[in-house]
PyMOL Python script that loads the backbone (N, CA, C, O; Angstrom):
from pymol import cmd

cmd.read_pdbstr("""\
ATOM      1  N   UNK A   1      -2.450  19.927   6.101  1.00  0.00           N
ATOM      2  CA  UNK A   1      -3.036  19.216   7.207  1.00  0.00           C
ATOM      3  C   UNK A   1      -3.648  17.914   6.678  1.00  0.00           C
ATOM      4  O   UNK A   1      -4.309  17.907   5.640  1.00  0.00           O
ATOM      5  N   UNK A   2      -3.422  16.831   7.392  1.00  0.00           N
ATOM      6  CA  UNK A   2      -3.941  15.547   6.935  1.00  0.00           C
ATOM      7  C   UNK A   2      -5.435  15.422   7.226  1.00  0.00           C
ATOM      8  O   UNK A   2      -5.966  16.023   8.160  1.00  0.00           O
ATOM      9  N   UNK A   3      -6.074  14.637   6.410  1.00  0.00           N
ATOM     10  CA  UNK A   3      -7.513  14.427   6.565  1.00  0.00           C
ATOM     11  C   UNK A   3      -7.778  13.340   7.608  1.00  0.00           C
ATOM     12  O   UNK A   3      -6.971  12.432   7.809  1.00  0.00           O
ATOM     13  N   UNK A   4      -8.917  13.461   8.254  1.00  0.00           N
ATOM     14  CA  UNK A   4      -9.333  12.427   9.193  1.00  0.00           C
ATOM     15  C   UNK A   4      -9.914  11.258   8.408  1.00  0.00           C
ATOM     16  O   UNK A   4     -10.181  11.376   7.213  1.00  0.00           O
ATOM     17  N   UNK A   5     -10.107  10.137   9.080  1.00  0.00           N
ATOM     18  CA  UNK A   5     -10.714   8.970   8.456  1.00  0.00           C
ATOM     19  C   UNK A   5     -12.111   9.319   7.935  1.00  0.00           C
ATOM     20  O   UNK A   5     -12.482   8.919   6.832  1.00  0.00           O
ATOM     21  N   UNK A   6     -12.879  10.060   8.723  1.00  0.00           N
ATOM     22  CA  UNK A   6     -14.225  10.447   8.285  1.00  0.00           C
ATOM     23  C   UNK A   6     -14.183  11.333   7.043  1.00  0.00           C
ATOM     24  O   UNK A   6     -15.008  11.175   6.143  1.00  0.00           O
ATOM     25  N   UNK A   7     -13.233  12.261   6.986  1.00  0.00           N
ATOM     26  CA  UNK A   7     -13.101  13.127   5.813  1.00  0.00           C
ATOM     27  C   UNK A   7     -12.708  12.310   4.586  1.00  0.00           C
ATOM     28  O   UNK A   7     -13.204  12.562   3.488  1.00  0.00           O
ATOM     29  N   UNK A   8     -11.818  11.334   4.766  1.00  0.00           N
ATOM     30  CA  UNK A   8     -11.423  10.482   3.649  1.00  0.00           C
ATOM     31  C   UNK A   8     -12.609   9.655   3.145  1.00  0.00           C
ATOM     32  O   UNK A   8     -12.828   9.545   1.939  1.00  0.00           O
ATOM     33  N   UNK A   9     -13.363   9.082   4.067  1.00  0.00           N
ATOM     34  CA  UNK A   9     -14.538   8.307   3.657  1.00  0.00           C
ATOM     35  C   UNK A   9     -15.517   9.174   2.871  1.00  0.00           C
ATOM     36  O   UNK A   9     -16.048   8.747   1.846  1.00  0.00           O
ATOM     37  N   UNK A  10     -15.753  10.396   3.355  1.00  0.00           N
ATOM     38  CA  UNK A  10     -16.688  11.280   2.658  1.00  0.00           C
ATOM     39  C   UNK A  10     -16.152  11.709   1.303  1.00  0.00           C
ATOM     40  O   UNK A  10     -16.929  11.864   0.361  1.00  0.00           O
ATOM     41  N   UNK A  11     -14.850  11.904   1.179  1.00  0.00           N
ATOM     42  CA  UNK A  11     -14.270  12.251  -0.114  1.00  0.00           C
ATOM     43  C   UNK A  11     -14.477  11.104  -1.106  1.00  0.00           C
ATOM     44  O   UNK A  11     -14.801  11.329  -2.273  1.00  0.00           O
ATOM     45  N   UNK A  12     -14.287   9.890  -0.632  1.00  0.00           N
ATOM     46  CA  UNK A  12     -14.507   8.718  -1.484  1.00  0.00           C
ATOM     47  C   UNK A  12     -15.988   8.612  -1.847  1.00  0.00           C
ATOM     48  O   UNK A  12     -16.326   8.312  -2.992  1.00  0.00           O
ATOM     49  N   UNK A  13     -16.853   8.853  -0.896  1.00  0.00           N
ATOM     50  CA  UNK A  13     -18.296   8.817  -1.179  1.00  0.00           C
ATOM     51  C   UNK A  13     -18.654   9.833  -2.262  1.00  0.00           C
ATOM     52  O   UNK A  13     -19.375   9.504  -3.203  1.00  0.00           O
ATOM     53  N   UNK A  14     -18.157  11.064  -2.138  1.00  0.00           N
ATOM     54  CA  UNK A  14     -18.444  12.099  -3.145  1.00  0.00           C
ATOM     55  C   UNK A  14     -17.935  11.675  -4.515  1.00  0.00           C
ATOM     56  O   UNK A  14     -18.630  11.830  -5.520  1.00  0.00           O
ATOM     57  N   UNK A  15     -16.716  11.138  -4.550  1.00  0.00           N
ATOM     58  CA  UNK A  15     -16.099  10.756  -5.826  1.00  0.00           C
ATOM     59  C   UNK A  15     -16.841   9.617  -6.517  1.00  0.00           C
ATOM     60  O   UNK A  15     -16.741   9.456  -7.733  1.00  0.00           O
ATOM     61  N   UNK A  16     -17.581   8.832  -5.747  1.00  0.00           N
ATOM     62  CA  UNK A  16     -18.309   7.695  -6.329  1.00  0.00           C
ATOM     63  C   UNK A  16     -19.814   7.955  -6.424  1.00  0.00           C
ATOM     64  O   UNK A  16     -20.591   7.041  -6.700  1.00  0.00           O
ATOM     65  N   UNK A  17     -20.217   9.195  -6.196  1.00  0.00           N
ATOM     66  CA  UNK A  17     -21.619   9.556  -6.357  1.00  0.00           C
ATOM     67  C   UNK A  17     -22.510   9.217  -5.184  1.00  0.00           C
ATOM     68  O   UNK A  17     -23.734   9.222  -5.316  1.00  0.00           O
ATOM     69  N   UNK A  18     -21.927   8.925  -4.051  1.00  0.00           N
ATOM     70  CA  UNK A  18     -22.697   8.622  -2.851  1.00  0.00           C
ATOM     71  C   UNK A  18     -22.829   9.892  -2.018  1.00  0.00           C
ATOM     72  O   UNK A  18     -22.150  10.882  -2.291  1.00  0.00           O
ATOM     73  N   UNK A  19     -23.686   9.876  -1.014  1.00  0.00           N
ATOM     74  CA  UNK A  19     -23.864  11.055  -0.180  1.00  0.00           C
ATOM     75  C   UNK A  19     -22.944  11.000   1.035  1.00  0.00           C
ATOM     76  O   UNK A  19     -22.582   9.926   1.517  1.00  0.00           O
ATOM     77  N   UNK A  20     -22.580  12.175   1.513  1.00  0.00           N
ATOM     78  CA  UNK A  20     -21.709  12.276   2.684  1.00  0.00           C
ATOM     79  C   UNK A  20     -22.479  11.952   3.952  1.00  0.00           C
ATOM     80  O   UNK A  20     -23.703  12.073   4.005  1.00  0.00           O
ATOM     81  N   UNK A  21     -21.754  11.545   4.950  1.00  0.00           N
ATOM     82  CA  UNK A  21     -22.333  11.275   6.261  1.00  0.00           C
ATOM     83  C   UNK A  21     -21.865  12.347   7.230  1.00  0.00           C
ATOM     84  O   UNK A  21     -20.691  12.717   7.233  1.00  0.00           O
ATOM     85  N   UNK A  22     -22.766  12.841   8.039  1.00  0.00           N
ATOM     86  CA  UNK A  22     -22.404  13.846   9.036  1.00  0.00           C
ATOM     87  C   UNK A  22     -21.805  13.215  10.278  1.00  0.00           C
ATOM     88  O   UNK A  22     -21.080  13.866  11.029  1.00  0.00           O
ATOM     89  N   UNK A  23     -22.108  11.958  10.488  1.00  0.00           N
ATOM     90  CA  UNK A  23     -21.570  11.252  11.643  1.00  0.00           C
ATOM     91  C   UNK A  23     -20.523  10.241  11.169  1.00  0.00           C
ATOM     92  O   UNK A  23     -20.471   9.903   9.986  1.00  0.00           O
ATOM     93  N   UNK A  24     -19.707   9.772  12.080  1.00  0.00           N
ATOM     94  CA  UNK A  24     -18.701   8.775  11.750  1.00  0.00           C
ATOM     95  C   UNK A  24     -19.395   7.459  11.409  1.00  0.00           C
ATOM     96  O   UNK A  24     -20.129   6.905  12.227  1.00  0.00           O
ATOM     97  N   UNK A  25     -19.159   6.970  10.206  1.00  0.00           N
ATOM     98  CA  UNK A  25     -19.780   5.727   9.784  1.00  0.00           C
ATOM     99  C   UNK A  25     -18.887   5.020   8.773  1.00  0.00           C
ATOM    100  O   UNK A  25     -18.358   5.640   7.851  1.00  0.00           O
ATOM    101  N   UNK A  26     -18.730   3.721   8.959  1.00  0.00           N
ATOM    102  CA  UNK A  26     -17.980   2.949   7.980  1.00  0.00           C
ATOM    103  C   UNK A  26     -18.807   2.851   6.701  1.00  0.00           C
ATOM    104  O   UNK A  26     -19.970   3.253   6.664  1.00  0.00           O
ATOM    105  N   UNK A  27     -18.191   2.315   5.663  1.00  0.00           N
ATOM    106  CA  UNK A  27     -18.885   2.190   4.393  1.00  0.00           C
ATOM    107  C   UNK A  27     -19.995   1.145   4.476  1.00  0.00           C
ATOM    108  O   UNK A  27     -19.825   0.078   5.065  1.00  0.00           O
ATOM    109  N   UNK A  28     -21.119   1.474   3.879  1.00  0.00           N
ATOM    110  CA  UNK A  28     -22.216   0.516   3.743  1.00  0.00           C
ATOM    111  C   UNK A  28     -21.904  -0.395   2.559  1.00  0.00           C
ATOM    112  O   UNK A  28     -20.951  -0.156   1.818  1.00  0.00           O
ATOM    113  N   UNK A  29     -22.708  -1.435   2.388  1.00  0.00           N
ATOM    114  CA  UNK A  29     -22.552  -2.303   1.221  1.00  0.00           C
ATOM    115  C   UNK A  29     -22.695  -1.506  -0.072  1.00  0.00           C
ATOM    116  O   UNK A  29     -21.972  -1.735  -1.041  1.00  0.00           O
ATOM    117  N   UNK A  30     -23.630  -0.576  -0.068  1.00  0.00           N
ATOM    118  CA  UNK A  30     -23.858   0.237  -1.263  1.00  0.00           C
ATOM    119  C   UNK A  30     -22.674   1.154  -1.543  1.00  0.00           C
ATOM    120  O   UNK A  30     -22.315   1.361  -2.702  1.00  0.00           O
ATOM    121  N   UNK A  31     -22.055   1.712  -0.482  1.00  0.00           N
ATOM    122  CA  UNK A  31     -20.847   2.532  -0.658  1.00  0.00           C
ATOM    123  C   UNK A  31     -19.733   1.689  -1.270  1.00  0.00           C
ATOM    124  O   UNK A  31     -19.081   2.111  -2.225  1.00  0.00           O
ATOM    125  N   UNK A  32     -19.518   0.498  -0.717  1.00  0.00           N
ATOM    126  CA  UNK A  32     -18.466  -0.381  -1.229  1.00  0.00           C
ATOM    127  C   UNK A  32     -18.756  -0.788  -2.668  1.00  0.00           C
ATOM    128  O   UNK A  32     -17.836  -0.880  -3.481  1.00  0.00           O
ATOM    129  N   UNK A  33     -20.019  -1.032  -2.992  1.00  0.00           N
ATOM    130  CA  UNK A  33     -20.390  -1.382  -4.366  1.00  0.00           C
ATOM    131  C   UNK A  33     -20.077  -0.222  -5.314  1.00  0.00           C
ATOM    132  O   UNK A  33     -19.624  -0.452  -6.436  1.00  0.00           O
ATOM    133  N   UNK A  34     -20.312   1.010  -4.882  1.00  0.00           N
ATOM    134  CA  UNK A  34     -19.997   2.182  -5.712  1.00  0.00           C
ATOM    135  C   UNK A  34     -18.489   2.300  -5.940  1.00  0.00           C
ATOM    136  O   UNK A  34     -18.049   2.652  -7.034  1.00  0.00           O
ATOM    137  N   UNK A  35     -17.704   2.005  -4.912  1.00  0.00           N
ATOM    138  CA  UNK A  35     -16.244   2.029  -5.063  1.00  0.00           C
ATOM    139  C   UNK A  35     -15.822   0.937  -6.046  1.00  0.00           C
ATOM    140  O   UNK A  35     -15.011   1.182  -6.939  1.00  0.00           O
ATOM    141  N   UNK A  36     -16.367  -0.254  -5.883  1.00  0.00           N
ATOM    142  CA  UNK A  36     -16.059  -1.358  -6.804  1.00  0.00           C
ATOM    143  C   UNK A  36     -16.379  -0.967  -8.244  1.00  0.00           C
ATOM    144  O   UNK A  36     -15.594  -1.221  -9.158  1.00  0.00           O
ATOM    145  N   UNK A  37     -17.522  -0.356  -8.429  1.00  0.00           N
ATOM    146  CA  UNK A  37     -17.928   0.078  -9.774  1.00  0.00           C
ATOM    147  C   UNK A  37     -16.932   1.098 -10.335  1.00  0.00           C
ATOM    148  O   UNK A  37     -16.577   1.033 -11.512  1.00  0.00           O
ATOM    149  N   UNK A  38     -16.487   2.024  -9.509  1.00  0.00           N
ATOM    150  CA  UNK A  38     -15.508   3.027  -9.948  1.00  0.00           C
ATOM    151  C   UNK A  38     -14.173   2.381 -10.323  1.00  0.00           C
ATOM    152  O   UNK A  38     -13.408   2.935 -11.113  1.00  0.00           O
ATOM    153  N   UNK A  39     -13.901   1.215  -9.756  1.00  0.00           N
ATOM    154  CA  UNK A  39     -12.659   0.496 -10.043  1.00  0.00           C
ATOM    155  C   UNK A  39     -12.862  -0.588 -11.104  1.00  0.00           C
ATOM    156  O   UNK A  39     -12.000  -1.447 -11.292  1.00  0.00           O
ATOM    157  N   UNK A  40     -14.007  -0.544 -11.796  1.00  0.00           N
ATOM    158  CA  UNK A  40     -14.342  -1.491 -12.875  1.00  0.00           C
ATOM    159  C   UNK A  40     -14.400  -2.939 -12.402  1.00  0.00           C
ATOM    160  O   UNK A  40     -14.030  -3.850 -13.143  1.00  0.00           O
ATOM    161  N   UNK A  41     -14.854  -3.153 -11.192  1.00  0.00           N
ATOM    162  CA  UNK A  41     -15.067  -4.505 -10.675  1.00  0.00           C
ATOM    163  C   UNK A  41     -16.524  -4.846 -10.885  1.00  0.00           C
ATOM    164  O   UNK A  41     -17.405  -4.208 -10.310  1.00  0.00           O
ATOM    165  N   UNK A  42     -16.784  -5.857 -11.713  1.00  0.00           N
ATOM    166  CA  UNK A  42     -18.146  -6.256 -12.048  1.00  0.00           C
ATOM    167  C   UNK A  42     -18.749  -7.039 -10.887  1.00  0.00           C
ATOM    168  O   UNK A  42     -18.245  -8.099 -10.516  1.00  0.00           O
ATOM    169  N   UNK A  43     -19.821  -6.516 -10.322  1.00  0.00           N
ATOM    170  CA  UNK A  43     -20.483  -7.158  -9.194  1.00  0.00           C
ATOM    171  C   UNK A  43     -21.576  -8.123  -9.625  1.00  0.00           C
ATOM    172  O   UNK A  43     -22.281  -8.664  -8.773  1.00  0.00           O
ATOM    173  N   UNK A  44     -21.737  -8.350 -10.913  1.00  0.00           N
ATOM    174  CA  UNK A  44     -22.732  -9.267 -11.473  1.00  0.00           C
ATOM    175  C   UNK A  44     -24.163  -8.835 -11.200  1.00  0.00           C
ATOM    176  O   UNK A  44     -25.072  -9.649 -11.363  1.00  0.00           O
ATOM    177  N   UNK A  45     -24.401  -7.628 -10.805  1.00  0.00           N
ATOM    178  CA  UNK A  45     -25.705  -6.981 -10.608  1.00  0.00           C
ATOM    179  C   UNK A  45     -26.773  -7.799  -9.888  1.00  0.00           C
ATOM    180  O   UNK A  45     -27.907  -7.335  -9.761  1.00  0.00           O
ATOM    181  N   UNK A  46     -26.453  -8.980  -9.420  1.00  0.00           N
ATOM    182  CA  UNK A  46     -27.396  -9.736  -8.587  1.00  0.00           C
ATOM    183  C   UNK A  46     -27.326  -9.160  -7.182  1.00  0.00           C
ATOM    184  O   UNK A  46     -27.206  -7.947  -7.011  1.00  0.00           O
ATOM    185  N   UNK A  47     -27.399 -10.000  -6.204  1.00  0.00           N
ATOM    186  CA  UNK A  47     -27.248  -9.502  -4.845  1.00  0.00           C
ATOM    187  C   UNK A  47     -25.774  -9.151  -4.601  1.00  0.00           C
ATOM    188  O   UNK A  47     -24.871  -9.766  -5.169  1.00  0.00           O
ATOM    189  N   UNK A  48     -25.561  -8.173  -3.766  1.00  0.00           N
ATOM    190  CA  UNK A  48     -24.204  -7.716  -3.510  1.00  0.00           C
ATOM    191  C   UNK A  48     -23.419  -8.768  -2.729  1.00  0.00           C
ATOM    192  O   UNK A  48     -23.971  -9.442  -1.860  1.00  0.00           O
ATOM    193  N   UNK A  49     -22.118  -8.908  -3.044  1.00  0.00           N
ATOM    194  CA  UNK A  49     -21.296  -9.841  -2.277  1.00  0.00           C
ATOM    195  C   UNK A  49     -21.102  -9.321  -0.850  1.00  0.00           C
ATOM    196  O   UNK A  49     -21.445  -8.173  -0.568  1.00  0.00           O
ATOM    197  N   UNK A  50     -20.572 -10.122   0.033  1.00  0.00           N
ATOM    198  CA  UNK A  50     -20.319  -9.658   1.402  1.00  0.00           C
ATOM    199  C   UNK A  50     -19.353  -8.464   1.407  1.00  0.00           C
ATOM    200  O   UNK A  50     -18.493  -8.338   0.536  1.00  0.00           O
ATOM    201  N   UNK A  51     -19.516  -7.601   2.401  1.00  0.00           N
ATOM    202  CA  UNK A  51     -18.647  -6.430   2.519  1.00  0.00           C
ATOM    203  C   UNK A  51     -17.178  -6.836   2.578  1.00  0.00           C
ATOM    204  O   UNK A  51     -16.325  -6.185   1.975  1.00  0.00           O
ATOM    205  N   UNK A  52     -16.888  -7.904   3.300  1.00  0.00           N
ATOM    206  CA  UNK A  52     -15.500  -8.347   3.452  1.00  0.00           C
ATOM    207  C   UNK A  52     -14.888  -8.736   2.107  1.00  0.00           C
ATOM    208  O   UNK A  52     -13.704  -8.496   1.873  1.00  0.00           O
ATOM    209  N   UNK A  53     -15.671  -9.323   1.243  1.00  0.00           N
ATOM    210  CA  UNK A  53     -15.196  -9.690  -0.091  1.00  0.00           C
ATOM    211  C   UNK A  53     -14.950  -8.445  -0.945  1.00  0.00           C
ATOM    212  O   UNK A  53     -13.947  -8.366  -1.655  1.00  0.00           O
ATOM    213  N   UNK A  54     -15.862  -7.477  -0.876  1.00  0.00           N
ATOM    214  CA  UNK A  54     -15.682  -6.243  -1.653  1.00  0.00           C
ATOM    215  C   UNK A  54     -14.458  -5.479  -1.171  1.00  0.00           C
ATOM    216  O   UNK A  54     -13.705  -4.947  -1.987  1.00  0.00           O
ATOM    217  N   UNK A  55     -14.245  -5.413   0.155  1.00  0.00           N
ATOM    218  CA  UNK A  55     -13.056  -4.738   0.684  1.00  0.00           C
ATOM    219  C   UNK A  55     -11.779  -5.376   0.144  1.00  0.00           C
ATOM    220  O   UNK A  55     -10.860  -4.677  -0.284  1.00  0.00           O
ATOM    221  N   UNK A  56     -11.726  -6.707   0.167  1.00  0.00           N
ATOM    222  CA  UNK A  56     -10.548  -7.418  -0.325  1.00  0.00           C
ATOM    223  C   UNK A  56     -10.295  -7.117  -1.799  1.00  0.00           C
ATOM    224  O   UNK A  56      -9.154  -6.891  -2.202  1.00  0.00           O
ATOM    225  N   UNK A  57     -11.352  -7.114  -2.598  1.00  0.00           N
ATOM    226  CA  UNK A  57     -11.215  -6.837  -4.031  1.00  0.00           C
ATOM    227  C   UNK A  57     -10.763  -5.404  -4.276  1.00  0.00           C
ATOM    228  O   UNK A  57      -9.931  -5.161  -5.150  1.00  0.00           O
ATOM    229  N   UNK A  58     -11.297  -4.456  -3.520  1.00  0.00           N
ATOM    230  CA  UNK A  58     -10.896  -3.047  -3.663  1.00  0.00           C
ATOM    231  C   UNK A  58      -9.408  -2.910  -3.379  1.00  0.00           C
ATOM    232  O   UNK A  58      -8.682  -2.292  -4.158  1.00  0.00           O
ATOM    233  N   UNK A  59      -8.951  -3.477  -2.276  1.00  0.00           N
ATOM    234  CA  UNK A  59      -7.530  -3.371  -1.920  1.00  0.00           C
ATOM    235  C   UNK A  59      -6.646  -4.042  -2.957  1.00  0.00           C
ATOM    236  O   UNK A  59      -5.558  -3.546  -3.252  1.00  0.00           O
ATOM    237  N   UNK A  60      -7.087  -5.150  -3.510  1.00  0.00           N
ATOM    238  CA  UNK A  60      -6.303  -5.820  -4.545  1.00  0.00           C
ATOM    239  C   UNK A  60      -6.208  -4.948  -5.794  1.00  0.00           C
ATOM    240  O   UNK A  60      -5.140  -4.829  -6.394  1.00  0.00           O
ATOM    241  N   UNK A  61      -7.315  -4.346  -6.180  1.00  0.00           N
ATOM    242  CA  UNK A  61      -7.340  -3.529  -7.406  1.00  0.00           C
ATOM    243  C   UNK A  61      -6.502  -2.262  -7.307  1.00  0.00           C
ATOM    244  O   UNK A  61      -6.012  -1.766  -8.322  1.00  0.00           O
ATOM    245  N   UNK A  62      -6.330  -1.733  -6.103  1.00  0.00           N
ATOM    246  CA  UNK A  62      -5.515  -0.515  -5.962  1.00  0.00           C
ATOM    247  C   UNK A  62      -4.079  -0.839  -5.563  1.00  0.00           C
ATOM    248  O   UNK A  62      -3.282   0.064  -5.307  1.00  0.00           O
ATOM    249  N   UNK A  63      -3.750  -2.131  -5.510  1.00  0.00           N
ATOM    250  CA  UNK A  63      -2.379  -2.534  -5.236  1.00  0.00           C
ATOM    251  C   UNK A  63      -1.996  -2.556  -3.771  1.00  0.00           C
ATOM    252  O   UNK A  63      -0.809  -2.565  -3.446  1.00  0.00           O
ATOM    253  N   UNK A  64      -2.969  -2.563  -2.888  1.00  0.00           N
ATOM    254  CA  UNK A  64      -2.690  -2.588  -1.452  1.00  0.00           C
ATOM    255  C   UNK A  64      -2.798  -3.994  -0.872  1.00  0.00           C
ATOM    256  O   UNK A  64      -2.719  -4.181   0.342  1.00  0.00           O
ATOM    257  N   UNK A  65      -2.975  -4.968  -1.736  1.00  0.00           N
ATOM    258  CA  UNK A  65      -3.117  -6.362  -1.302  1.00  0.00           C
ATOM    259  C   UNK A  65      -2.597  -7.240  -2.426  1.00  0.00           C
ATOM    260  O   UNK A  65      -2.885  -6.997  -3.598  1.00  0.00           O
ATOM    261  N   UNK A  66      -1.837  -8.251  -2.071  1.00  0.00           N
ATOM    262  CA  UNK A  66      -1.306  -9.171  -3.068  1.00  0.00           C
ATOM    263  C   UNK A  66      -2.399 -10.059  -3.630  1.00  0.00           C
ATOM    264  O   UNK A  66      -3.317 -10.458  -2.915  1.00  0.00           O
ATOM    265  N   UNK A  67      -2.295 -10.367  -4.921  1.00  0.00           N
ATOM    266  CA  UNK A  67      -3.252 -11.261  -5.559  1.00  0.00           C
ATOM    267  C   UNK A  67      -3.238 -12.637  -4.906  1.00  0.00           C
ATOM    268  O   UNK A  67      -4.252 -13.334  -4.881  1.00  0.00           O
ATOM    269  N   UNK A  68      -2.071 -13.022  -4.375  1.00  0.00           N
ATOM    270  CA  UNK A  68      -1.924 -14.349  -3.775  1.00  0.00           C
ATOM    271  C   UNK A  68      -2.621 -14.466  -2.426  1.00  0.00           C
ATOM    272  O   UNK A  68      -2.896 -15.575  -1.966  1.00  0.00           O
ATOM    273  N   UNK A  69      -2.909 -13.339  -1.790  1.00  0.00           N
ATOM    274  CA  UNK A  69      -3.579 -13.395  -0.494  1.00  0.00           C
ATOM    275  C   UNK A  69      -4.991 -13.924  -0.696  1.00  0.00           C
ATOM    276  O   UNK A  69      -5.688 -13.546  -1.637  1.00  0.00           O
ATOM    277  N   UNK A  70      -5.385 -14.788   0.190  1.00  0.00           N
ATOM    278  CA  UNK A  70      -6.736 -15.325   0.106  1.00  0.00           C
ATOM    279  C   UNK A  70      -7.529 -14.835   1.307  1.00  0.00           C
ATOM    280  O   UNK A  70      -6.969 -14.334   2.282  1.00  0.00           O
ATOM    281  N   UNK A  71      -8.791 -14.984   1.219  1.00  0.00           N
ATOM    282  CA  UNK A  71      -9.630 -14.577   2.335  1.00  0.00           C
ATOM    283  C   UNK A  71     -10.175 -13.182   2.156  1.00  0.00           C
ATOM    284  O   UNK A  71      -9.789 -12.440   1.253  1.00  0.00           O
ATOM    285  N   UNK A  72     -11.056 -12.861   3.023  1.00  0.00           N
ATOM    286  CA  UNK A  72     -11.752 -11.587   2.964  1.00  0.00           C
ATOM    287  C   UNK A  72     -11.241 -10.666   4.062  1.00  0.00           C
ATOM    288  O   UNK A  72     -10.501 -11.105   4.943  1.00  0.00           O
ATOM    289  N   UNK A  73     -11.622  -9.411   4.020  1.00  0.00           N
ATOM    290  CA  UNK A  73     -11.189  -8.420   5.001  1.00  0.00           C
ATOM    291  C   UNK A  73     -12.366  -8.138   5.922  1.00  0.00           C
ATOM    292  O   UNK A  73     -13.313  -7.454   5.535  1.00  0.00           O
ATOM    293  N   UNK A  74     -12.307  -8.661   7.134  1.00  0.00           N
ATOM    294  CA  UNK A  74     -13.409  -8.527   8.094  1.00  0.00           C
ATOM    295  C   UNK A  74     -13.218  -7.336   9.028  1.00  0.00           C
ATOM    296  O   UNK A  74     -13.492  -7.431  10.225  1.00  0.00           O
ATOM    297  N   UNK A  75     -12.757  -6.242   8.494  1.00  0.00           N
ATOM    298  CA  UNK A  75     -12.552  -5.030   9.288  1.00  0.00           C
ATOM    299  C   UNK A  75     -12.738  -3.832   8.370  1.00  0.00           C
ATOM    300  O   UNK A  75     -12.715  -3.960   7.146  1.00  0.00           O
ATOM    301  N   UNK A  76     -12.920  -2.678   8.972  1.00  0.00           N
ATOM    302  CA  UNK A  76     -13.015  -1.441   8.189  1.00  0.00           C
ATOM    303  C   UNK A  76     -11.639  -1.120   7.599  1.00  0.00           C
ATOM    304  O   UNK A  76     -10.610  -1.587   8.088  1.00  0.00           O
ATOM    305  N   UNK A  77     -11.647  -0.318   6.546  1.00  0.00           N
ATOM    306  CA  UNK A  77     -10.378   0.117   5.968  1.00  0.00           C
ATOM    307  C   UNK A  77      -9.591   0.931   6.978  1.00  0.00           C
ATOM    308  O   UNK A  77     -10.163   1.690   7.760  1.00  0.00           O
ATOM    309  N   UNK A  78      -8.279   0.769   6.960  1.00  0.00           N
ATOM    310  CA  UNK A  78      -7.387   1.580   7.791  1.00  0.00           C
ATOM    311  C   UNK A  78      -7.132   2.900   7.073  1.00  0.00           C
ATOM    312  O   UNK A  78      -7.396   3.030   5.878  1.00  0.00           O
ATOM    313  N   UNK A  79      -6.618   3.874   7.813  1.00  0.00           N
ATOM    314  CA  UNK A  79      -6.420   5.213   7.249  1.00  0.00           C
ATOM    315  C   UNK A  79      -5.510   5.176   6.022  1.00  0.00           C
ATOM    316  O   UNK A  79      -5.815   5.825   5.022  1.00  0.00           O
ATOM    317  N   UNK A  80      -4.407   4.436   6.072  1.00  0.00           N
ATOM    318  CA  UNK A  80      -3.519   4.386   4.917  1.00  0.00           C
ATOM    319  C   UNK A  80      -4.197   3.749   3.708  1.00  0.00           C
ATOM    320  O   UNK A  80      -3.915   4.115   2.567  1.00  0.00           O
ATOM    321  N   UNK A  81      -5.085   2.800   3.960  1.00  0.00           N
ATOM    322  CA  UNK A  81      -5.841   2.188   2.869  1.00  0.00           C
ATOM    323  C   UNK A  81      -6.848   3.177   2.288  1.00  0.00           C
ATOM    324  O   UNK A  81      -7.046   3.226   1.074  1.00  0.00           O
ATOM    325  N   UNK A  82      -7.481   3.962   3.156  1.00  0.00           N
ATOM    326  CA  UNK A  82      -8.409   5.000   2.675  1.00  0.00           C
ATOM    327  C   UNK A  82      -7.662   6.038   1.842  1.00  0.00           C
ATOM    328  O   UNK A  82      -8.166   6.493   0.816  1.00  0.00           O
ATOM    329  N   UNK A  83      -6.452   6.416   2.286  1.00  0.00           N
ATOM    330  CA  UNK A  83      -5.620   7.342   1.504  1.00  0.00           C
ATOM    331  C   UNK A  83      -5.374   6.782   0.103  1.00  0.00           C
ATOM    332  O   UNK A  83      -5.506   7.495  -0.892  1.00  0.00           O
ATOM    333  N   UNK A  84      -5.016   5.509   0.036  1.00  0.00           N
ATOM    334  CA  UNK A  84      -4.731   4.873  -1.253  1.00  0.00           C
ATOM    335  C   UNK A  84      -5.977   4.812  -2.133  1.00  0.00           C
ATOM    336  O   UNK A  84      -5.896   5.059  -3.336  1.00  0.00           O
ATOM    337  N   UNK A  85      -7.124   4.487  -1.547  1.00  0.00           N
ATOM    338  CA  UNK A  85      -8.376   4.446  -2.315  1.00  0.00           C
ATOM    339  C   UNK A  85      -8.689   5.846  -2.843  1.00  0.00           C
ATOM    340  O   UNK A  85      -9.080   5.999  -4.000  1.00  0.00           O
ATOM    341  N   UNK A  86      -8.520   6.852  -2.012  1.00  0.00           N
ATOM    342  CA  UNK A  86      -8.794   8.231  -2.420  1.00  0.00           C
ATOM    343  C   UNK A  86      -7.944   8.625  -3.608  1.00  0.00           C
ATOM    344  O   UNK A  86      -8.456   9.177  -4.582  1.00  0.00           O
ATOM    345  N   UNK A  87      -6.659   8.351  -3.540  1.00  0.00           N
ATOM    346  CA  UNK A  87      -5.754   8.688  -4.639  1.00  0.00           C
ATOM    347  C   UNK A  87      -6.199   7.974  -5.912  1.00  0.00           C
ATOM    348  O   UNK A  87      -6.284   8.589  -6.975  1.00  0.00           O
ATOM    349  N   UNK A  88      -6.479   6.695  -5.805  1.00  0.00           N
ATOM    350  CA  UNK A  88      -6.842   5.895  -6.976  1.00  0.00           C
ATOM    351  C   UNK A  88      -8.159   6.349  -7.586  1.00  0.00           C
ATOM    352  O   UNK A  88      -8.273   6.449  -8.807  1.00  0.00           O
ATOM    353  N   UNK A  89      -9.146   6.623  -6.757  1.00  0.00           N
ATOM    354  CA  UNK A  89     -10.475   7.046  -7.232  1.00  0.00           C
ATOM    355  C   UNK A  89     -10.400   8.421  -7.905  1.00  0.00           C
ATOM    356  O   UNK A  89     -11.102   8.667  -8.885  1.00  0.00           O
ATOM    357  N   UNK A  90      -9.566   9.304  -7.392  1.00  0.00           N
ATOM    358  CA  UNK A  90      -9.485  10.663  -7.906  1.00  0.00           C
ATOM    359  C   UNK A  90      -8.565  10.810  -9.109  1.00  0.00           C
ATOM    360  O   UNK A  90      -8.399  11.919  -9.616  1.00  0.00           O
ATOM    361  N   UNK A  91      -7.959   9.717  -9.581  1.00  0.00           N
ATOM    362  CA  UNK A  91      -7.090   9.805 -10.762  1.00  0.00           C
ATOM    363  C   UNK A  91      -7.881   9.960 -12.024  1.00  0.00           C
ATOM    364  O   UNK A  91      -7.303  10.048 -13.108  1.00  0.00           O
TER     365      UNK A  91
END
""", "prot")
cmd.dss("prot")
cmd.show_as("cartoon", "prot")
cmd.util.cbc("prot")
cmd.orient("prot")
C-alpha cells in the first residue's frame, strides 16, 4: 500500500531527527534545514535561507531537478518528490 503525503513527510522528519506531526503540515524551515543537513548541504549556520531556496537545493541534490534550472520552488513538495527524498534520505 502506498504512503500518503503526510506519512511520507513524517518518515522524512523521523529520518532527519525531527518530530512527527499529527496533523497535515508542510515542512517548516527547520524541517527543510534538517533535510539539507542530511544531504550535506551547508547552510552556513547563519540565518536560514528561504524555504523556496532550500526546496530547490534539496531537489537538485537528489536528482529531481536539473542544475541548469534557476529559481526557487515556491510550493510544497509533490508526492513523487517526497518519495524521492524518502528513498535518498533512507539510503
